[in-house]
Each structure stands twice: as structure tokens, then as C-alpha cells.
N, C-alpha and C positions, 0 to 999 in steps of 0.2 A: 375405767378407773381402777378396778380390781386387778386387771392385768398389770397395770403399771406398778401397783403396790406389791404384787407377788414378785415381779421382776426385780424390784428394788430390794426386796427381802433376800432373794437368792444372791444378789451381788454382795449384800452385807454379810451373808453367811460365808461366802467364798473368801472374802477379805479377812473375816475373823479366823477362818480355818488356816489360811496362809500365814497369818500373823502368829497363830499358835504353833504352826509347824516350824517357822523360823525360830521362835522362842525355844522350842524343844531341841532344835538342832544346836542352838548356841549353848544350851544347858548341858547337852549330852554329847558334845563334839568329841570328847575323849574316848567315847565308846564306838566311834565310827569304824566299821569293818571294811578293809580294803582287801580284795581277793587277789592272790597271785596264782597264775597258772604255770605249773612247773613243766608241763609238756603240752604240745599242740594236740588238741583232741581230734582234729580233722586229719584224715589219712592224706598222703601225698596224692595230688590230683593231676600232676603234669608228668607225662610219659613220653618216651621216645623209642625208636627202634634201634636195636643193636645191629651188628654186622650180620647176624643170623636171621634178622627180621623179627626178633622177639621183642615184646613190649617190656621196657625196663623204666624205672623211675628216673626222671631227669634231676640229677643231684650233682652239684659242682663241688661239694665240700671235700669229699674224699680225694678227688683228683687234684684239687687245689693244694691240699696238705702234702700230697705226694710230689707235686711239681715244684713248689716254692723252694724246697731244699736244694734243688739242682739249678736254680737260676740265681746268678750273682750280679752284684753291682760293680761296675768298672769306673774308676776315676783315672782319666788320662791327663797327664800334665806335660805341657810343652813350655820350655824356658827359652826365651830369646832376649837379646840385648834390647834395652829400651833407650831409644834416642829419637829426637825429633828431626825433621827435615833440614833444620838449619845447623845441624851438627857439623863440626869441622870435617872437611873432606880428607879422608885418610890417604888419598892418592895425590895430594898436592894440587897446585894451581894448573897443572897440565890439563886436568879434566874438571872444569868448574861445575859446581852444582847450581845452575840457574836455568830458568825456564827458556831463555833464549837459546842456550846450548842444546837443550832437549828438543826444542821446536825445530832447530836447524838440523840436528842429526837424527831426529826421531828416537826410536827405542833401541838403536844399535848399541848405545852406551848406557848401561844401567848401573846406577849407584843407589844402594839402599842402605843409608846410614843406620836405619833402625835395626838392620840385620847384623851390624858390626859392633862388637863389644868396644866400649870406650871407657877409659879410666875414670873412675868416680861415678859411674852411672849404674844404678841398680837394674838387675835383669827383670824383664817383664814376664810374669807367669800367667799362662793361659790354662785353665782347667775345664775339661769336658767331662760329661757324665754319660754313661750308657749301661747296657746290660750284656749279659753273656749266659751261655748255657753249658753246664758241665756235661760232657758226652762220654767221659771215661773216668773211672774211679782213681786214676793216677794223675788227675789234675788238668787234663786237656779241656779247653774251653773254646767254644765257637762263638764268634761275635761278628759285628760288621766291621769292614775295613775302615769306614769313616769314623768309627768310634776310637780306633787306636792309631790312626794315621798321624805321622810326625810326632808321636809321643816320645818324650824323654824319660818318662816314668809312668808305669802302669801299676795301679793298686786295685786289687780284687777283694771285695768284701762278701763273704758268704752269708747265707740266710741266718746263721747263728751268730753273726757279727765278728767272726774270725777274719783277720785281714792278712793278705799276702802280696808280695811283689810278683809281678808276672813278666815273663819273657815272650817275645813274639816268635812263633815257630815258622809261620809263613803267611802270606797274604795273597788275595786274588781280587784286584780292583775290578776285573771284568764282571764279577758277580757281587762285588761289595762284601766279600767275606774275609775273615781273618781267623787264624788259629793261634791261641796263646796257651801258656801252661804255667801253673803254679806248683811249687814243691809240696805236695801233700798226697797221702794215700788214703784209700778207703772212702772216697767221697761219693755221695749220692749222684747218680747220673740219669739222663733221660735216654730211652731207646728211640732209634729212628723207626718210622713207619713208612710204608710205600705211599708217597704223595700222589701217585697216579690213581690210587683208589679213593682218594678224598673226593667227596661229592659236594656239588653246590647245594646249599641248604643245610649242610651238616653242622651240628653244634661244635664250636671250638672255644678255647680259652686263650687269652693273651696274658703272659706273665712277664713283668719287668719292673723298671724303676722310673716311671714318668715323673718329670719335674722333681727329681731327687726323692720321690716318695717310694721308699724301698718296698719290695715284695708286694706289688700291686697286681691284683687279678681282675680281669674284665672278661665278659662272656659275650658271644655273638654267634653268627653263622658264617659259613663260607659264602661270600657274595658272588664270586666269579673265580675263574682260573685262567691262566695264560695271559695275564694282563701285562702290557708294555706301556709304561708311563714316561719313558724317555728321561729318566732321572740320572742314569749312569752315563758319564761323558767319555768313557773309554771307547777306543776305536772298535774293539771286538766285544763290546758289552753284551751280556746275556740277560735279558729281562723277560721273565715269564712268571710273574708274581701270582701268588694266591691272594685274592682280595677278600677282606673280611670287614664286618661292621663292629667287631669287638673293638672297644676304645683303645687306640694307640696314640701316644703323645711323645714329644721329645723326651728322651731318656729311656723309652721302650726299645730303641734301636739295639739289635743284637739279642733281644729277649726271645722267649719261646712262644710259639703258636702250637697248641697241643689239642688232641682230640679228647673225648671224654674217658678214654682209657689211660690218659697220661702219656701217650706216644707223641714224639716230636714230628710235626708235619711241616714246620717251616720256621725260619728265623725272621722275626719282625724287622723290617728295614726302612719303610717309608710311609708317609701319610700323604693324602691328597687334601690340601687345605689352602684356602685363600688367606688365612690368618696365621699360619704356623702352628696352630693347635688343632686338636681332633675336630673334624667336620663331618664324620660319618664313615670314612673308609680308610683302611690301613692295608699295607702290602707286605707280604712275607716271601722270602726266597724258599722255594719248595725243598723239602728234605732230601729228595733224590739228587738234586744238584749239590746240596750241602754235603751229603755223604761222599760224593765223587771228589769234591774239592778237598775235603779232609784227608781222604785216602791218598790223593796225589801229593799233598803237602807233606804227609808223613813218609811216603815212599820215595819221592823224587825231590822234595824241597821246592818244587814249583808245580803249577797246574799244567797238566798235559791236555791240550784241547784239540780234538780232531775237527777238521773243517771240510765242508762240502765244496767250497769254492764257487758259491753262487750268490748273485744279488737277487733278493726276493721281495715280494710284496704280498700282503694279505689279500685274498680274493674276497670281493664283496659284489653287490649287485651292479655297481657302476663299472668295476673292472671287468666283470663278466660280459657286460654289454660292449665295452670298449674293445676287448680282445676277442669277442665272439667265443667265449669259453662255454664248456658244457657242464660246469659245476660252479656253485656259489661258495664253496668252502675249500680251504687249502692254502698253500704257499706258492704263488706264481713265480716262476723262474724268469726274471727279467733279463739277465745276462750271465755269462760264465766268466770267472776270473782266470787270469793266467795260471797254467798248471792246475786247472780245476779237477778235483777228484771226481766230481759228478760228470764233467764232460768226458773224461776218460772212460767212464762206465757206460756212456751213451745217453745221458740226460741232455736235453736240448733247451734253449731258450723258448719260452712259450708253453713248456710243460707245467703242470700244476702238481706239486707234491702233496699227496693226500694221506700217506702213511709211512711210518718208519718202524720197521720190525713188527708189522701188524698192528701198531698203535696208530689210531687215527690222528691226523693232523688237520686242525681246523683253521689255523692262522700261522703267520710268520713266527710269533713268539713261541708257539708250541713246537714248531720245527727247531728253533734255536735251542729250546730246552732239551728236546730229544737227542740232538746231536751233541750238546754240551756234556752229556753223560759218557761220551766215548773219547778214546785217545787216538792219536795218529797210529795208523796201521790196523785199527779195528775195521771189520767188514760189517756194513749195515745193509739191510734190505730196504730199498726205497721204492715205494709204489707211486706212480704218477698217472695223472689223467692227461692223455694226449689226444686232443680232438675227439673226446668222447670215449676213447678206448683206454682201459687201464693196462699199464705195462709195469713190470717189475725189473729192478736193476740191483745188482750187488755192487756196492761202492766201497772201495778201500779208502778210508779217510786220510787226508794229508795233515801236516802241520801248517803253520802260517807261511813257511818258506816254500811250500809246495812239494815236500817229500814226506816220508812216513817215519822219519827218525824221531825218537823221544827227545825232549828238551832236557838238558842238564843244567842245574843251577850251580855253576862253578864260581860265581862272583863272590868276592869277600863281602862280609856283612856291611861294611861301611859303604859299599857301592849300592846295596839295596836301600840304604837310608836315603840316598840321593833320588831314588825312584826312577832309574833309567837302565837300559841295556846298552852295554858298551862293547866295542870291538876295536882291535888294533888296526890303524889305518893301512890300507893296501899301499905297498911301496910305489906302485905305478901312479896312484893318485897323489901321493906325497911329492913325487918328482914333478908331476904336472903342476902342483900348487907351489912348487919351489920351497918346500919345507922339509925338515929332517925327518919328520914323522909326527904321529899324534894318535889321539883316541877319538873314534867317532861315536856319537850318541845315536844308536840305532833306533831306540824307542824311548819315549817319555811316559812313565806311569805316575801313580800317585807318589809324591815324595817332595823333597826340598827343592829340587830344580824347577819343577812345574809350579810349585806353590809360591816360590820366592822370586822367580825370574820369568822372562818372556822368551826363554831359549826355545829354538825350534829343533825338531828331529833333524839329524844330519849335521849338527854342529860338530866341528873337529877341535878338540881341546889340544892346544900345543904347550900351554904353560899353566901352572898352578902357583899363584903368588910368586911369579917370576921364575919358578923352577921348571925346566924343560921336561916334558913327558913325551915319550915316543911309543909307548905301548900300555896296555891295560895294567900290567904289573907295576909300572912306574906310578901310574895314577893311584892305584890302591895303596901303595906304600906311603906316598906323600899324604893322602887324605887320612889314613889311619892314625897319623900323628897330629892331625890338626884339631885345634879347638878355637872357637870364636869365628871371626870373619874369614872368608875365603874368596879369592878373586880368580876366576877362570878366564883365560885368554885363549882366543882361537879364531878360526875362520870358517866360512861356509864354502862349499864347493861351487855354488852357483851365485854367490854374491861377492862383490869387491870389498876390500878393507878388512880390518881386524875388529873383533867383537869382544866385549868384556861383560861378564856376569858375576855379580857379587851376592853372596848369601852367608848365612850363619850356620855353623856346624852345631 
């Protein structure tokens, strides 16, 4: 009984004390003291190793402040005529716009009324967003080709909100890179670093404009190197990406991937995502490839790409077993192409390329990256594993035509907009096809023709809007004066009939 009374007394005392405390709090609330800490009392506890193996504090603030000034926002505007599929056919009743006609003839005859300006219709404006990196104080900016492709207007906004119109210096769809320039001097820029020295596990930062959120900085590590994700659809695409888990989203394309010293190690290009947003991994073009592309565009106006002339596969355990190889790493030579530079030097199908200029090659993407840094005519030392024995060969790289000549970009600018390589049709082929002449589409790259039509390489243009063309100069002169819709008429060497392709300039 006494215990119960004592316990009840303690409870009463506690309740009374609490009530008095609340009362005093209410009465004296104006005198409550809130403490503000002006500096962090704890010392930095996170460290990393620098290039010399020394312990240094892991701090992103200084490099972020340095890098953001050199990363820009790019707005890409593409204007095209807005029309629906039921718009009047500008080519008359001769070629009706109906499904029966298209089903019967297939895609030989292409009419895209939405690409052809029509009176009284407002143009459709498509706006894209991306990022870019200032690499020279005179306004040269590197970005992704897909950021600026087909743009009618490019607007660059600096970190301090100054805006400029930009012009395209050159593009390289094979690596998804483009070089543009704004008219300004004394701009902050980022230095290139040797991407070969970047190590997996190294801290990096991604800087760009995801979802139109300007000057966004994220941090992570290098997750892998030499990644090929088959995102570039070019015939001679070079994919050997640096993979990172620093958050990269739409709008980061063309932005900077930097190390903790603020050096540019890559241009952010793609993400691996089932949703279209960041899911853990991003991919950047290595700075060594970027540097080579920039130099070529400035010196030659087009990228000079040396080729070995081999078909390759990455060696793994299964291929080792299938081909009875003596190594589980490298690039397996499946076959040699015509006029192969590797074949001339003595490399054979079945060889495994394991090094280029003493740099180890673990996979096909790594071999592509190593060769992509060289031009036609360059000599490279190739080490192969042939049935367990290592052999070295000096290979003089070719261009895509099988010789060592450098490629000149003599095409007028309007031809580059179309995204194709052209050549005047050989007179013997013209006679065979019973035409007076024409212009052959040698190759289709990123541009209006590939985007707006189903044209194939090898198409021979004979007329533009009814005007006869017999050579490349004729084609350039006619197109340079064109605005709005354009109709190309022509033939294929291996297909019967005439073909028509319409698009908007």
C-alpha cells in the first residue's frame, strides 16, 4: 500500500513540474535563445588521393565555381512548315496523296506536305535544349552534334546570362560532336586532360543544364571506360564512352565531365535509361577523341579519320573457346576489308589486336578509340596475339576510300545542311542510264535528307523542282537560292523508274 502511495506521489510531482515548465515557457517565450553556428566546428573528414598519391580534402566547391563559368546553355531552334496530311497536294492530281497509292508504289514516291510551306499556314517551331563547353577564349564551344543538328537558329547563354547567336564551324556525326562559335573574346575556358590517364573509381563532376535547370553540378565516379552502347547510328560510328554515375539527364548533352582539378575529361553525351531520365549511368566522349575532332574541324573543315580496314569483335570467354584463342582480351580480327591497311601490313583474320602504340587494347571500342585519334597516312604500331605468340606490325592507316589522302571539305555550306556527300555522276554511268547527267549521293549523314526522306545512298539527282542538274555545282547553285519546299527527282542505278523526295529547306 505504501509503495502505491509513493508511486502516485511521484507521478503527481512529475505532472506538476511539467505543468510549471510549460507555464514558464509560455510566460518567457520572448527570451528563448536560438543559437546560430557561423562555421562548421568539425574539420573535413573526407579525403582522396591526388595524382601524386597525396591525401587531399575531397572538396567540390572550388572546382564547381571554376567550371560553371565555362559551361553554356544552348537553345536550338528548328522552323518548318506546319501542315497536316490532308493538305492540298502541291504536285497536282498526277501523284495523289492516298493510302492506296502509297500501298501500291511503296515508298518510292514520298510526299511530305508538312515539309512544304503553304500559304496562310504558320510555321511550326521546334526548340531543343542542351549544353556546351567553352574550349577557347575566342568563343569556340564544343557540344554534341544531336544538340545542334538541323537547327535554323542557335542561341548560347553564358553562366552570367549573356546571350549570343552561334554559328556552326563543323560537325562529326560519327562521334556525335559539333564545334560552334560565338563572337566574343576573353571567355573562360576549360583545358583538356589526357583521358587515357583517367582511372575507374576516380571522382568526377558533370556540369550542364538538365531539364533547362541551368548551371547544374552533380558528382560521382568513373564507373567504367571503353563502353559501347550502340547509340550512334552512323556507319563508321566511334563509341568508346567514359561511363559515370554522376547524374546526367536530358539537357546535359554537350556538357562537361571534369576531374577534381577542373580539367575536361569528356563531353556528356548519353544516358542508359528505361524511362528517359537518369537511372544510374551516363556516358561521355573521352577528351582525347574530342581534342582530335576539334583540331580536324579547325584545320581541315572536316574530320580526318584513319582506318585499319578490319572487321572486329571483342574477345571474351566464349569467343576464346570458339576460336581456340590464347587470350581473353583484345579485338579479334574477323575479316579484312578491301584495300585493308592492316592486311597490307601483314595482319591476318584470326589475329587478336592487343595493343596500339604500346597502349593496351582490351576490347573493340578501345581499339576504335585508339585508331580514331589518327589520320590517313599516320603510321601506328599494332601488336597482335597470333596463336599465342605476340607480333608487331607497322600499319599506315588509310581513309575510307582505301588510300592515304586527306579529305577536303569543298562542299558549299548549303550542301552540308542536307547532310550528304555528293559527286558528279560519271559520264559512262549517265550514258548507261540514258540520262544527260546528274549528281550522285555518295553518303548520307545527319541532315535534312536523312531526317525528312527515305532516300538511299546511291540516289542520282537529275532535277531540282524541275530544273535539270548535271553536276555538283548546278545542284549547289539551285539549292542556295531555295526557301521552303524542295522536290528532288532522280533515279537509282540498280532500280527501275524515277523517284521523288520532298523536304523543306
